[in-house]
Steps between C-alpha positions, in 0.01 A plus 500: 500500500833653608476771764623788284369395160451819291155601386473441122266797470786731597603482133159587359530762227410829661401690188148545370427237239247440227457130410681429173315330213763225482516426874502137610136412572388398847420151371876435461592617849545141620753419230500180299174304495526218753453212255762628256748555785442156648525316168824669398646456851422128487657478154816705560537558873359791697835682506486546121152656499462869581136570574473798732353824374834674547669234282247542220516878499879522499516273196225691319724777367800502271681777313204545265195730527278196569393322816329164532463324834564126479287243681812327636879516469707183469875514571625216278828331593557268205361363175291248691317789665445667164361181347276442802354852478437464126334161549282646777403797278400267216290286731326794664466730197724765653755742357871538578740793462874480572677788670873547556637850570182686413688770307271458201347821372181366339335285766648166389590406858146530634216251515150478642511136608813294584822703498822301520814663643795364301768733637569392857625147440620532144835681508831357386771534234735237361775628271569257215783461249721762657222757485394439140163384635311531825226283650271740688193435709200728436504683835854629447540872434690617193751680723568182701548294183740755353695510827566128459606549138720807549811312627490308171477815290148419384156658526140424410353655188178640654572805716171655614513815713336302781790251508551559871159347569357320197558125476602285205169316495320829441766622257445196281123494542481864386800494263623809690807644336623837628762750397724293276318177413303625200380216279826300504595467869154437652374176656359367177843521335726401793300231678673167440236285667238502769302268719130574535180352636201498262146568624441126503791449742732350236862604555713576193875552493581631153866401540411131538568315170195285568273797579295482178452125528384530862273795424336314212429211735364722778321766290420362150214744440718796596779393266261446213340837557832685500619330181168575328531868589857503376396356165216752470727796567775385267248447222392864523777707339336832585457406866856367521636825361286697743630302797861553396440871450340540844815372669739713298446754779445435870162339563349320797135547414323167468659158462826429315351365178851487354559203730306297240744617233815453709412168664487171311350278771231547768763541771692758296177688428406495869845626594437808287137544602582498872707815451263793540202278589450679835417186693209404276663185353675354802744551782866562418687292759855543373690684228834449332637813334777546249695790649682786331845657552515758777692777327662687788634802310225762507457858380176687565354845446183680599424744219235774522282625214246783462206265433391137495487477118847655479641237733319222314644620172853439632433138592574342157840675493611334823356167389718520189802585717455170688338611826368210705243717678329825403244601762261792466367715788268798467489810716234367738711191564817699555337742742330220697837326534625761746330284766758231426812509717800635309307677223603868464253730674507749212320251275186631669558825307524337157267657240185299441584408139849370586587138419811290544664192351698260716747344256730212592773313316648178637808316378714202597822707511630857513595514132149406390350753740723775365376425150140529619576828676648648182183406312288642780693828505448533124124464553502740793674766293205500258234545767355815653506396865412749774612570859200666665627448858856503642522126577460402132828388339400340167816289493593133506651364820653175623451584868301208653338720766374755250379230264326325788326827588374544144356151497351537846305801376388316187393180677302701755275629220177332611553543874634854487226629271238294681620632834450858383145442371213682675403325824206265457553434131564168325801451274478339157821389326465461126759334277508498122740474210523644150762448230809677643528723191156650583567564868523880473167510313339277762624725782343806340167318448500367857555846648214642295267214598577540870438873486166449327377272779631716783788276604851620577673164477860416566679323214809280502611188325740286307537736208757284321222247440213741437351407836341772716329499838274771630323550830151637557341587833124517554242448772370144469217584739364777275290361211566811290876459538476132412305595188772752408759225530286262293463757220873557499574127477263456206677772305847398608454139390359603163786747447768241584349232276356695209760777470817311592414128479655483844479268800252589774721317746872487429629333817243523783274232349129521420366457851155638568522850358583416138302176469194682355723651230672177393288454189553864398872432474507142373183477292221246520684203349805513728291579808272203433809282474612617843165400648534160339852457637368573850222243449747235386736549796248591772161371381335544838620860538661432837799732465479878523173571320450858375875552484622530137161399358174674590199567277370776724580834329494670841723247674782749547269715716401215733681467833673839491627571850449818692801634688373662820741733676692345788772627734722756329814288509329218307256688281732524193518118480382359165524139626778411258657243735863607456526499881402137549827311435675716763234448769600265785138397566410423139479125556344521847221756503481810284719718282518882489271508197251271672505708818397800292245299298333387823496855633333621182228241532427627851461844346253365242273366773228682690597570858446196721428252220560127562769507229685783675478317833639175355788683330590686817504176701763351270694818431668519840706185455504466122607858431617687810661241730685302233643804323874500576497878472827482308369730221676304224168547319593868477820411319321270259214740429588732211336792680620408849175401671594390852233254609717408798463854628123476457489180706697676775236774495233234539688348795495841659126533439439169679688610812303610800605822676627280783725303265644824359572628852676176596711508183599861565586411861724219374679747272553749780637221724683305235819479703319281750318311223830427327666379819200281581501350151868413527448341840202301367706367211779408742251320726361314202830314464441351844126436461519318167326531166223247563370670812511842336316374192219370724482815710495739204253276318253523790553875527435546129168317529397698805608846389544528124742341251583839354615632842688208657799361307545126473827373644714346226791263561712704258497805728860549617624565850544837659758757396780599735393747768764750397591631158867523395695791642584766243652847505340809356799725423650277229170385350414582138144371535239436765398134522142433604440135595132438434288396794452156351879451513504631858235243600585190295844345472647290225380160390525229760828315480675764287843597621659837451416861567154646528380722218577825688847367582556405135390842370726681747794269427481501122450878492811552709687249284421710194616819673143627535423475872142539617347617825200345679322760715455409865129577494372289208296286739137606495513624141368332190438569132125510578421218258346296782218753530492604136446145372207443737329832438557641851521864404553653846779260587651552157502877552669466840780277376548665159568836663716346772732322258544803278578727792747243636663444160538877456694517825706188438611613156586856611219649300542269203877544462560124538305229316273274702569134416214260577554124511153379392364596160140537617614735776704702251191536288297600805737773616587625151150514357205357691523725808471822298118534485480467880758764590432847631587786268819572697609138493440476127759770461743305720428181305580672170856557627561135593689251286363156580701210353408135489784287633520334159580830333747590774679166472499472119586859411712614796655189655547239232742704282726538808493135610710199409296186442697212649259207472188418301249219523415308185135604465244734649133570441356841587155614603435855383232645725209719397660792685810461287281534193351820636847632585642382167798330665453138387812543287705576813382179663615302199832687484575425864404137456731472200787619721424216739420213260628374166147436377203715595144409412203733512194272477286574198195468725636721777232726644367644822511237775197666669652456845459878516626559854272272697228435238662166425444414867144631498417316176765230436290374209571828318876454508465132408302592191712801402830311517392168347653550155818667619546232766461226240771662290735547799459147633543337159877514553750571776667833573781585739337825608150647508519879515269797546498820709188504716470287813126430487516414130789266579282328762221471243735341246643269768148375560418472130814315393636324808830677424675763714499852357720777635595856420743541212698734729580204724629318193702805398662523842600135481627524141726796582614390845885499526 
């Protein structure tokens, strides 16, 4: 064991705990049963089998109120793996559930036996026919697919609010639709073809002209069964009419029986049945979508009404005017949305009964949009809208920022409301549809029903299509509260079906919580047909049992998860998974959601239980050490949960008092530390990479990998001992070269000025001279200590840099320009909580500018570009995202290159100062997709604006990255 290995028990929950009824039992503390683990490892390879307790627990939760712990998790890489797992399950009598993004709201992504991860290795988009179609793998998010289509002026039809995280496999399997899809733009209507694997292992490509012939040869009984069911349905005029009527409005409850009416052959029938089948009929391995025009002319309004029924009554008027989207939000939703960045604070004061409609028109050109706006204004003139708080405007706008803010608030519905629920309660998301003309009546009935059962739900939805969502919070550990929820559901389902002939699931799919009510909606005859379809396709019941079909009338109450309170920063989490695509460690260890899920399981356990001990043993590396700490999860989370900050707190908790004292000593003596680091880097050039790799490797084994960085060949040589000479009197800004740029020089073999020389030169060239203080040595942005959780060292350096910056800038009269984005973020924002009261006042007077903003906004307009390279690729860093200056990086790159590419898969490189040297595997995993995109073609320049991130990208791609300010100096050099 390394000398300074932290004690796992340092992260034991310190609060008093009562064992939760749904805690993982002690019998499962050892993880996957040995025989199951060994058999699957022999079949697939040990690297594809996740069997530790921590693995099983982190996959046990999704965005739903349910929790089922699998026996084992398989990370499938290809169709051969899928077929092998299915064959194994058949032979052993086991069950299989497929899971992609885990954003499902009804427990569809959870299983109690073999759970197969089909996200990690299943991403990819191929644009076909100039964008008219797209071939998309099932692990691809909707946002990523649309990013590939956007340059062609096309977009997918389905547009769920979870598009940032949900994947196309899940979208098709649930027939998820969203704000604009309705019944005409959803997967069922826009899916051109798909490739799927049946429970038997047979692979079907519906686009293959010979598909029916091959299926008949491979599965004659299946084909005969499907055709017999088709004949039976078509012979029943009453049933046929009922099926058609059920899909006149949005409906994802049960199986798509209209597939038997729309498909003429077994393959065509299966193509329809797979949509909305929730993984119970097979695995969707590939999709081909017919895309739709991306109308870029947009006009949007957020209109406020005195009540929910009043807002609902206005919906048909905007539908008639041609609105593409009409979204409804009630007062609870609007007030909860103040937790979303950019939402007006005065929404918290909105009257309880208030409701709003988000109305959007889209058109291919300005003339068409103007016609829509005239129609919209005519509708608006007839409505009694209200303005209960000053920020309300009740007007249409074309401003992209304002429109984006409206949609951000709407899409955050589940997370924002869920985040504001009482601590310790479980969130239920219901989803139903009624004929759009009866929406106002349904709203009134829903409000009355909620009140009668003691719920104060939040309501929102796709009002244009008669589709509403509402959220309920209750204590899943309290039998009386569960009974209250059960009584509400019984009445709600009867109301929706008997009063409105509505759909109990409009777009979230049946899942576990509506399965007991399937027959109530569809009737005995249609429900029996669905059971027979399942028997024909999956006669052994291998795939996802108890999802969609379940004869237990109490099935929706089984597996409800308790939500024990955890650390304050993470407690609002509803486990939606929106954070996961942004997380650098998502394909290596854990995601932000999973870090919180694991913490909650610790809280469910009695103190000192074997389950708690096993989880703590794994948590150090899986959660704390391999978190990049970049906090991009905060940006992705609708309510801004910063799991990175929580992991930094945990790092602090693991430190011994001695470690904290040493870190503080290093901060107080940073001038010497900085000089020593520069000398060490200079000496490394003479010693050689191979020797240093061996020495640091031995030290890491002896001390601790998380304390001793690994030497990487990509680490550049030392920076010059002296910074460029500058003069204070003429300066219009103070230039602060970050310590990383005072220690490390440019890339080996690169000619030209250093970064500090380039910044000084190009600033003077633009008539905006800068001054470098003589005493910058020994100062730092404090990120070194902040990222590792060394609070005392962080306090020392945070206060030192602010006091120094105050003096350098003459009390804030000059801006402070910082040449590394992470350091800009540190000085501008991250130091604030660690400052003394006096220094907070000083900090408030400072203007801290990232060098990108300085160069793009102040220098570039005053420079003459004299030469440009042909092409450049940029790496926007996570700090740039936090600072909102990615656009400046692109603008500077466009001044230096004729073609500029921002990789669609660009994300945090996870080098995170020295974390990429402490855990090189983290950066390798985080950059894999972006690196593949970058290396697929050649570029003349590779540009960013943070030295350590540039080193990380050098290592990931084998290309040489440099600051865009170096490129700007060269492009404008006389």
